[in-house]
C-alpha positions in Angstrom: -38.8 -17.1 -20.2 -35.8 -18.7 -21.0 -35.4 -22.2 -22.9 -32.2 -23.8 -23.1 -31.7 -25.6 -26.2 -28.5 -26.9 -28.7 -26.3 -24.5 -26.1 -28.6 -21.6 -26.9 -31.0 -19.6 -24.6 -33.9 -17.9 -26.4 -36.4 -15.3 -24.5 -38.8 -12.9 -26.0 -40.3 -9.6 -25.4 -43.2 -8.6 -26.1 -43.6 -4.9 -27.5 -45.8 -4.3 -24.6 -43.4 -5.2 -21.9 -39.9 -4.8 -23.9 -37.6 -3.9 -21.4 -33.8 -2.9 -21.9 -33.2 -3.8 -17.9 -34.9 -7.4 -18.4 -32.6 -7.9 -21.5 -29.5 -6.9 -19.9 -30.3 -9.0 -16.8 -31.3 -12.2 -19.0 -27.7 -11.8 -21.0 -25.6 -11.5 -17.8 -27.6 -14.3 -16.0 -27.0 -16.5 -18.9 -23.3 -15.7 -19.6 -22.9 -16.2 -16.1 -24.3 -19.3 -15.9 -22.1 -20.4 -19.0 -18.8 -19.6 -16.7 -18.3 -16.3 -18.6 -16.4 -13.4 -16.1 -16.4 -10.5 -18.1 -20.0 -10.0 -18.8 -20.2 -5.9 -18.9 -19.4 -5.6 -22.6 -22.1 -7.8 -23.8 -24.8 -6.1 -21.2 -23.8 -2.6 -22.4 -24.0 -4.1 -26.0 -27.6 -5.7 -25.5 -28.7 -2.0 -23.9 -27.8 -0.5 -27.2 -29.0 -3.0 -29.7 -32.7 -3.5 -27.6 -32.9 0.4 -27.3 -32.6 0.7 -31.4 -35.1 -2.4 -31.6 -37.6 -0.8 -29.6 -37.2 2.8 -30.8 -36.7 2.0 -34.4 -38.7 -0.9 -35.2 -41.6 -1.1 -32.5 -42.2 -5.0 -32.8 -41.6 -7.9 -30.9 -38.0 -8.2 -29.5 -36.0 -11.6 -29.4 -32.7 -11.7 -27.6 -30.5 -14.8 -28.6 -27.6 -16.2 -27.0 -25.1 -18.8 -28.0 -21.8 -20.3 -27.0 -19.7 -21.1 -30.5 -16.0 -21.3 -30.9 -14.9 -19.8 -27.9 -16.8 -16.6 -28.4 -20.3 -15.7 -26.9 -22.7 -14.3 -29.9 -25.8 -12.0 -28.8 -28.6 -11.5 -31.4 -31.5 -9.0 -31.0 -33.9 -9.8 -33.4 -37.1 -7.5 -34.5 -39.8 -8.0 -37.0 -39.6 -4.8 -39.3 -37.7 -5.4 -42.2 -37.7 -1.7 -43.5 -36.4 -0.3 -40.8 -32.4 0.0 -41.8 -30.0 0.3 -38.7 -27.9 3.2 -38.0 -24.2 2.5 -38.6 -21.2 4.6 -38.0 -20.9 7.0 -41.1 -24.9 7.5 -41.7 -26.4 10.9 -41.0 -28.5 10.2 -38.2 -28.8 11.4 -34.8 -27.5 9.5 -32.0 -24.7 7.1 -31.5 -25.7 4.3 -34.3 -23.6 1.4 -33.6 -20.6 2.9 -32.7 -20.5 0.8 -29.1 -20.5 -2.4 -31.4 -17.6 -1.0 -33.6 -15.5 -0.3 -30.7 -16.4 -3.1 -28.0 -17.3 -5.9 -29.8 -14.8 -8.6 -31.5 -17.1 -8.5 -34.7 -20.7 -7.6 -35.4 -23.3 -7.2 -38.2 -26.9 -6.9 -39.2 -28.8 -9.3 -41.0 -32.0 -8.8 -43.2 -34.2 -11.3 -44.1 -37.8 -11.7 -45.0 -39.5 -12.1 -41.4 -37.3 -9.1 -40.3 -33.8 -8.6 -39.2 -31.4 -9.2 -36.4 -28.3 -7.2 -35.4 -25.6 -9.7 -33.8 -22.6 -9.1 -32.1 -19.2 -11.5 -30.9 -17.2 -10.8 -27.6 -14.9 -13.2 -25.7 -16.0 -16.3 -23.9 -15.2 -19.3 -22.5 -13.7 -22.5 -24.4 -15.4 -23.6 -27.8 -18.0 -26.1 -27.3 -18.9 -26.7 -30.5 -17.9 -25.6 -34.1 -19.6 -22.6 -35.3 -22.5 -23.2 -37.5 -22.6 -22.4 -41.2 -24.1 -18.3 -41.5 -27.7 -17.9 -41.9 -29.0 -16.7 -45.5 -28.8 -13.1 -45.8 -29.6 -10.4 -48.1 -27.2 -7.9 -46.4 -24.5 -8.0 -43.8 -22.7 -5.4 -42.5 -19.7 -6.5 -40.7 -16.9 -4.4 -38.6 -14.4 -7.2 -37.3 -11.5 -5.9 -34.9 -8.9 -7.5 -33.3 -9.0 -5.6 -30.1 -10.6 -2.6 -28.6 -8.9 0.4 -30.0 -7.3 3.1 -27.8 -8.1 7.0 -27.5 -4.5 7.2 -29.0 -5.2 4.6 -31.8 -8.3 6.0 -32.8 -6.9 9.6 -32.7 -4.3 8.6 -35.2 -6.9 7.0 -37.6 -8.6 10.4 -37.1 -5.6 12.1 -38.2 -4.7 9.8 -41.1 -8.3 9.8 -42.4 -8.2 13.9 -42.1 -4.9 13.8 -44.2 -5.9 11.4 -46.9 -9.3 13.4 -47.3 -8.1 17.1 -47.3 -4.5 16.4 -48.8 -3.0 18.6 -45.9 0.6 18.5 -45.0 0.1 17.7 -41.5 -2.6 16.9 -39.1 -3.0 17.0 -35.3 -5.7 15.4 -32.9 -5.9 17.5 -29.7 -8.1 16.5 -26.7 -8.9 17.8 -23.8 -8.0 16.6 -20.4 -9.7 16.8 -17.1 -8.4 20.4 -16.4 -9.9 21.5 -19.8 -6.2 21.7 -21.3 -5.4 20.5 -24.7 -2.4 18.0 -25.2 -1.6 16.5 -28.4 -2.7 12.8 -28.9 -1.8 12.1 -32.6 -0.2 13.7 -36.0 -0.3 12.7 -39.5 2.1 13.7 -42.2 5.0 16.0 -42.0 5.9 16.8 -38.7 7.4 20.5 -38.3 10.3 20.4 -36.0 9.1 21.3 -32.8 5.5 21.9 -33.8 4.5 18.4 -32.1 5.6 19.2 -29.0 4.4 22.7 -28.7 1.3 23.7 -30.6 0.5 25.5 -27.3 -3.1 26.9 -27.8 -3.8 29.9 -26.4 -6.4 32.7 -27.2 -9.8 31.5 -28.3 -11.3 28.8 -26.6 -11.6 25.3 -28.1 -14.8 25.1 -30.4 -13.7 27.8 -33.0 -13.9 26.1 -37.1 -12.9 28.0 -39.9 -10.4 28.2 -42.7 -7.4 30.1 -42.2 -5.2 31.2 -44.9 -3.0 33.7 -42.6 -2.0 32.4 -39.1 -1.4 35.5 -38.3 -5.4 35.9 -38.2 -6.0 32.8 -36.6 -7.4 32.8 -33.0 -5.0 30.3 -31.9 -1.3 31.2 -30.9 0.7 28.6 -33.3 4.0 29.9 -32.9 5.6 26.7 -33.8 3.5 25.7 -36.9 4.1 29.5 -37.9 7.9 28.9 -37.6 8.0 25.8 -39.5 6.6 27.3 -42.4 3.0 26.3 -42.0 0.7 29.4 -43.7 -2.7 28.0 -43.8 -4.8 25.7 -41.6 -8.5 24.6 -41.1 -9.7 23.5 -37.9 -12.8 21.6 -36.6 -14.0 20.8 -33.1 -14.7 17.6 -31.6 -18.1 17.7 -29.8 -20.1 15.3 -28.0 -23.7 16.4 -26.6 -22.8 19.9 -27.3 -19.6 19.8 -25.1 -16.3 20.4 -26.9 -13.7 17.7 -26.2 -10.9 18.4 -28.3 -9.7 20.0 -31.7 -8.6 18.4 -35.2 -6.5 20.6 -37.0 -5.2 20.1 -40.8 -2.4 22.4 -41.9 -0.3 23.1 -45.3 2.5 25.1 -46.4 0.3 26.6 -49.1 -1.5 29.7 -48.2 -4.5 29.1 -50.2 -4.7 25.2 -49.6 -7.8 25.2 -48.0 -11.5 26.6 -48.9 -14.8 26.8 -46.8 -15.9 23.3 -47.8 -12.9 21.9 -46.0 -14.2 22.6 -42.9 -17.6 21.1 -43.5 -15.4 18.0 -44.6 -13.4 18.5 -41.3 -16.0 18.8 -39.3 -17.9 15.6 -40.7 -14.6 13.7 -39.7 -14.5 15.0 -36.3 -18.4 14.5 -35.6 -18.2 10.8 -36.6 -15.0 10.1 -34.4 -16.0 12.2 -31.5 -18.2 9.6 -29.8 -16.1 7.0 -30.3 -12.6 8.6 -28.9 -14.9 10.4 -25.8 -16.0 6.7 -25.1 -12.5 5.4 -25.2 -11.3 8.5 -23.1 -14.0 8.0 -20.6 -13.0 4.1 -20.5 -9.2 4.9 -20.2 -10.1 7.1 -17.6 -12.0 4.8 -15.3 -9.2 2.2 -15.7 -6.9 4.8 -14.6 -8.9 5.8 -11.8 -9.5 1.9 -10.5 -5.7 1.7 -11.0 -5.3 4.5 -8.7 -7.7 3.2 -6.3 -5.8 -0.2 -6.3 -2.4 2.2 -6.0 -4.0 3.6 -2.9 -5.0 0.4 -1.3 -1.4 -1.1 -1.8 0.3 2.1 -0.6 -2.0 2.2 2.7 -1.5 -1.6 3.2 2.7 -0.9 2.9 2.6 2.2 5.1 0.6 0.4 7.5 3.2 -2.4 7.7 6.1 -0.3 9.3 6.6 1.7 12.4 10.3 2.9 11.6 9.7 6.7 11.0 12.7 7.2 8.4 11.5 4.0 6.5 8.2 5.4 6.2 9.2 8.7 4.7 11.3 6.6 2.5 8.3 4.3 1.5 5.9 7.3 0.8 8.8 9.2 -1.5 9.6 6.0 -3.5 5.9 5.2 -3.8 5.2 8.6 -5.4 8.4 8.5 -7.6 8.2 7.9 -10.2 4.7 7.2 -10.7 3.5 11.0 -9.9 6.3 13.1 -9.8 10.1 12.9 -10.7 11.2 13.7 -7.1 9.8 14.0 -3.9 10.9 15.7 -0.3 9.5 14.9 2.9 9.9 17.9 5.7 9.1 17.2 9.4 8.3 19.7 12.4 10.8 18.8 15.1 10.9 21.0 17.9 9.4 24.3 16.6 6.4 24.8 14.4 9.0 25.0 11.6 9.3 22.4 9.0 12.9 21.2 7.7 13.7 18.3 5.2 14.1 15.1 6.7 13.8 12.7 3.4 14.1 13.3 -0.4 14.2 11.0 -3.2 14.6 11.8 -7.2 13.7 9.4 -10.1 17.5 10.2 -11.3 19.6 8.8 -8.5 22.4 10.7 -9.6 20.5 13.6 -8.8 19.7 12.9 -5.2 22.7 13.9 -3.2 22.5 17.4 -5.1 18.5 17.4 -3.9 19.1 17.0 -0.7 22.2 19.6 -0.5 19.9 22.1 -1.8 17.1 21.1 0.4 19.3 21.3 3.7 20.2 25.1 2.5 16.9 26.2 2.6 15.8 27.9 6.0 13.0 26.2 8.0 9.7 27.2 7.1 5.9 26.5 8.5 4.0 24.0 6.6 1.3 25.6 4.4 -2.2 25.4 5.2 -3.4 24.5 1.9 -1.9 22.6 -1.0 -0.6 24.5 -3.7 2.4 25.6 -5.6 5.8 25.7 -3.8 8.7 28.2 -4.5 11.0 26.8 -2.1 14.0 27.2 -5.0 12.7 30.3 -6.4 15.1 32.1 -5.7 17.8 29.5 -5.3 19.1 28.7 -2.3 22.2 30.5 -0.8 25.6 29.2 0.0 27.6 26.7 -1.9 25.5 25.1 -4.6 26.6 21.7 -6.6 27.7 22.4 -10.1 24.5 20.6 -11.3 22.0 22.4 -8.9 20.6 24.3 -11.8 19.0 20.7 -12.9 16.6 21.1 -10.1 16.3 24.8 -9.0 14.2 25.3 -12.2 11.8 22.7 -11.6 7.9 23.1 -11.0 6.8 21.8 -7.7 3.6 21.6 -5.6 3.6 21.2 -1.8 0.9 19.4 0.3 0.5 19.7 4.4 0.9 17.0 6.3 -1.6 17.1 8.9 -2.4 14.2 11.5 -4.8 14.3 14.5 -5.4 18.0 13.7 -2.0 18.9 13.9 0.9 19.8 11.2 3.6 17.7 11.5 5.1 18.8 8.2 4.7 19.1 4.5 5.4 16.8 1.2 6.8 18.5 -1.9 6.5 17.0 -5.1 8.3 18.2 -8.3 8.9 17.8 -12.1 11.3 19.3 -14.6 10.5 23.0 -16.1 7.7 23.0 -18.1 6.1 19.7 -16.4 2.0 20.1 -15.6 0.8 18.2 -13.3 -2.8 16.8 -13.9 -5.5 17.3 -11.5 -5.7 13.5 -10.9 -2.5 13.6 -10.1 -2.5 16.4 -7.3 -5.7 15.0 -5.8 -3.9 11.5 -5.9 -0.6 13.2 -4.1 -3.1 14.9 -1.9 -5.0 11.8 -0.6 -1.6 9.9 -0.2 -0.1 12.6 1.9 -3.1 12.4 4.0 -2.4 8.8 4.5 1.3 9.2 4.7 1.1 11.9 7.5 -0.9 9.5 9.6 1.7 6.7 9.2 4.9 9.0 9.9 2.8 10.3 13.0 1.9 6.8 14.1 5.9 5.6 13.5 6.8 8.9 15.6 4.8 8.1 18.4 5.8 4.3 18.2 9.4 5.6 18.2 8.6 7.7 21.3 7.0 5.3 23.1 9.4 2.4 22.5 12.3 4.9 23.5 10.9 5.5 27.0 10.0 1.6 27.3 13.4 1.1 26.6 14.7 3.6 29.2 12.2 2.5 31.6 13.2 -1.3 31.1 16.5 -0.1 32.1 16.1 1.6 34.8 15.0 -1.9 36.1 17.5 -4.1 35.7 21.1 -3.7 37.3 23.0 -1.9 35.3 25.9 -4.4 35.4 26.6 -7.3 37.2 29.0 -7.4 40.1 31.9 -9.3 40.1 32.0 -11.7 42.9 34.9 -13.6 44.4 34.8 -17.3 43.7 31.9 -17.1 41.6 31.3 -16.9 37.7 27.8 -15.3 37.3 26.3 -14.6 33.9 22.6 -13.5 33.1 20.6 -13.4 30.0 17.4 -11.4 29.6 15.0 -11.3 26.5 11.8 -9.4 26.4 8.9 -10.8 24.4 6.7 -8.5 22.5 7.2 -5.1 20.6 9.9 -2.9 22.0 7.2 -0.6 23.2 6.3 -3.4 26.0 8.0 -2.9 29.3 8.8 -6.7 30.0 7.6 -8.3 33.5 11.0 -10.7 34.1 13.3 -9.5 36.1 16.8 -10.3 38.2 19.3 -8.8 40.4 22.4 -9.9 42.1 23.9 -7.4 45.1 25.9 -7.7 48.2 24.8 -7.1 51.8 27.9 -6.9 53.9 30.1 -10.2 53.3 27.6 -12.1 51.5 25.9 -12.0 48.1 22.0 -11.8 47.3 20.1 -13.0 43.7 16.8 -12.8 42.8 14.8 -13.6 39.7 11.3 -12.8 39.3 8.4 -12.5 37.0 5.6 -10.0 37.5 2.3 -11.0 36.0 1.7 -9.4 32.7 3.8 -6.4 30.9 3.3 -2.6 30.6 3.4 0.3 33.2 1.5 -1.8 35.8 4.0 -4.6 35.7 6.8 -2.2 35.7 5.4 -0.7 39.2 5.6 -4.1 40.6 9.0 -4.4 39.1 10.4 -1.6 40.5 9.1 -1.4 44.0 10.1 -5.2 44.2 13.8 -4.7 43.2 14.3 -1.6 45.5 12.7 -3.6 48.3 14.8 -6.6 48.2 18.0 -4.4 48.3 16.9 -2.1 51.3 15.6 -4.9 53.2 18.3 -6.9 52.5 21.0 -4.5 53.5 19.1 -4.0 56.7 19.9 -7.8 57.5 16.5 -9.2 57.3 16.4 -12.9 56.2 15.4 -14.3 53.1 11.8 -15.3 54.8 11.6 -11.8 56.4 12.2 -10.1 53.0 9.6 -12.5 51.1 7.2 -11.5 53.9 7.5 -7.9 53.8 7.6 -7.5 50.1 4.4 -9.4 50.1 3.1 -7.1 52.7 3.9 -3.9 50.3 2.5 -5.6 47.2 -0.9 -5.9 48.7 -0.5 -2.4 49.6 -1.0 -1.3 46.1 -4.4 -2.5 46.2 -6.0 -2.7 42.7 -3.0 -1.5 41.1 -0.9 -4.3 42.5 0.2 -7.2 40.4 1.2 -11.2 41.4 4.7 -11.7 41.5 6.6 -14.9 41.6 10.2 -14.7 42.6 13.3 -16.9 43.6 15.5 -15.3 46.4 18.7 -16.6 47.9 21.8 -16.0 49.3 25.4 -17.1 49.2 27.9 -17.2 51.8 31.5 -18.0 50.9 32.7 -20.8 53.4 35.9 -20.9 52.1 38.2 -23.5 50.0 36.1 -22.8 47.4 32.4 -23.6 49.1 29.6 -21.3 48.9 26.3 -22.1 51.1 23.0 -20.9 49.2 19.9 -20.3 51.2 16.8 -19.8 49.1 13.1 -19.4 48.8 10.7 -19.9 46.3 7.5 -17.8 45.8 5.4 -19.6 43.4 8.3 -19.4 41.1 10.1 -22.7 39.5 12.7 -23.9 41.8 16.3 -23.6 40.8 18.6 -26.4 38.9 21.8 -27.5 40.3 24.5 -28.9 38.0 27.2 -30.8 39.6 30.5 -31.7 37.8 29.7 -35.2 37.2 26.6 -34.2 34.9 24.0 -34.4 37.5 21.0 -32.2 37.6 19.0 -31.6 40.9 16.1 -29.5 41.3 13.3 -29.1 44.0 9.6 -30.0 43.4 7.9 -27.7 45.5 7.6 -23.9 45.3 5.4 -21.6 48.1 3.0 -19.1 47.4 3.3 -16.4 44.9 3.5 -12.7 46.4 0.6 -10.5 46.3 -2.1 -13.0 47.0 -2.4 -14.0 50.6 -1.4 -11.6 53.6 -0.6 -14.4 56.0 1.5 -16.5 53.1 5.1 -18.3 55.0 8.0 -19.1 53.2 10.4 -22.1 53.7 14.3 -21.8 52.8 16.5 -24.4 51.8 20.0 -24.9 51.7 22.5 -26.2 49.4 26.4 -26.6 49.3 28.1 -25.6 45.9 31.9 -26.7 45.7 34.0 -26.2 42.6 32.3 -26.6 39.2 28.9 -26.7 40.6 26.2 -24.3 39.5 22.7 -22.8 40.3 20.4 -21.6 37.6 17.5 -19.8 38.3 15.0 -19.1 35.2 11.8 -17.6 34.6 8.5 -19.7 33.1 9.2 -18.3 29.8 11.7 -20.5 29.0 10.2 -23.7 30.4 7.1 -23.1 29.0 8.1 -22.1 25.1 5.9 -24.1 23.0 6.0 -26.4 19.9 2.4 -27.1 18.9 1.1 -29.1 22.2 4.4 -29.4 23.6 6.5 -27.2 26.0 9.9 -27.2 26.4 9.9 -28.2 30.2 7.7 -31.2 29.9 9.5 -34.3 30.9 12.5 -32.9 32.0 13.7 -31.0 28.7 15.5 -28.2 30.5 17.3 -30.6 33.0 18.5 -32.6 29.8 19.4 -29.1 28.0 21.5 -28.3 31.3 23.2 -31.7 31.6 25.2 -30.7 28.4 26.6 -28.0 30.1 29.1 -29.5 32.2 32.8 -27.8 31.8 31.2 -24.9 30.5 31.4 -21.2 32.2 28.4 -19.5 33.5 28.2 -17.4 30.0 28.5 -20.3 27.9 25.8 -22.0 29.8 23.5 -18.8 29.4 24.3 -18.9 25.6 24.0 -22.7 25.1 20.5 -22.8 27.2 19.0 -19.9 25.0 20.1 -21.3 22.0 18.0 -24.9 22.8 15.2 -22.4 23.8 15.1 -20.5 20.1 15.5 -23.9 18.4 12.8 -25.7 20.1 10.2 -23.6 18.1 9.9 -21.6 14.8 7.0 -19.3 16.6 7.9 -15.9 18.3 8.2 -16.2 22.2 5.0 -14.9 23.6 6.7 -14.4 26.7 9.5 -12.9 28.6 12.6 -14.9 29.3 15.3 -14.4 31.8 18.3 -16.6 33.5 20.4 -16.2 36.0 23.8 -18.7 36.4 26.1 -18.7 39.3 28.7 -21.3 38.9 31.8 -21.9 41.6 34.7 -21.7 40.2 37.5 -24.4 40.3 
């Protein structure tokens, strides 16, 4: 049971119930209660210390947590004085206290008359009190560290220690990566030219140890060392739990420099440092993998943020370069099953043009079924090559199929300079990214195809151009809402019927294919019925019947439909009817705006609907403006643009403007009314009698 006293918390674990899990939980809960964010290292170190106490002491175990001077101090007490603590360098089994040496800011052991305590400190929160004076102690073993060492730092310390102990001219620390390939991580002493980068171990597997006075008899192929004058060496493997993780090599220009005893000395160094380096390597790998997961999440979010196909391919390439490869190329499948280059990017921007030129000269090829090496530039493409093409043609490359919805839509190729090696982690990450990229590219392709069809359909539902009407200045404005992949529900038309002219502006309920079907039906019916000399009310009644005949596929339609008749002397008679649509606004040269209040029933609701005709005379300078409800229902908070005659006030300021200028001014005012994007289509039709 925990008791808090003077910023300390104590707990006791009797031997019969001593539990590593309980100690971890106690430390974790205590530190979190103090507001410490990162408790993982403290819990791991507590596990190690309590385990040692249980195994080696076998007495009651007490754990003490203290928040002192901005640091957390954890002590593990036992009641056995004689049992010493295994520390790094002792010839004992297990890891000893390598974890505290690696993870803690400082640690130590205090021996007293009643037993001993092993302690460590880790970062905490703001200081709560001054550190107390150290307790009396018979012996303190301490290993203060400024920061947790990295793999390369530990490897460098190991190399330096081996050189000092063996008096070698040079020492190499090689560690295996996840592909079991050795890579040079640290050197000490004389570095033969080229040897530091081209150790090139081949032949016997890692694990050999011994003295080699003659490099010709070595199981390892070390041409760089031989060329540098190295004549003898001694090797010892790094092993952890019986598994080889690397190799420690000490070399000399003296053929007889090393003796058999040096093998044991080098092996002792390797055995002492291997657990620390493996621990650091695993932590480094874990951090890298967490970073890759974050990278994939960020990449997925970025790829989901665009539906432009070319932009998506550019984004994929620039996510890969230079994190995972020196260059990247995206190939896509077009009209055949063969893939051709669509985008390429290089870390060296001066080489992008050369890379694209080379890729374009490759013959189209089917995407591969599985990831693997790519030999596209071997042999080099035929034709006129850039002078700098050799900088790319010798590169190492890998190819990944782009699969989306069970189809091969292309392939992704990544490359690096000659001699470069792609690690297994890098290839797996690229393959994962290729899968996400394929779906993003295919989504963008489908969206572009749908958007193109929608634009084509939208154009077919509107008149190709506005006719020239003698004596009238005519202008229209149309702005669909939403994505380009949707067909808007608003439409307009102006057409002749003998010596007269008819106009229409309508709004179909909703958007998409169903709305497009009603729009197409209405526009064609208006023209056909008008040219058959049906009156305005007859046209609306017949169109209402046609929409109702569509049954459940039909959509409601609001419509303003009218006719203009030239009376001579610059005057026009306007005859119009409204079916559920906002009535038109009339503007006189004096700035007076006039509007009707009422509208008849919308089309597609009742079969016996009737429609009232209204008539106005337009004189020179007068204009009529029809509009859809997307204009008046433009919203800013709870206010609509059409509230309290808002549109009428805008139109009042359009005196003496031509039809096009009126439409532009009204739409500027509509857009400026709210910063939010419009959620409804907007259409205007302006008819002004010329003066």
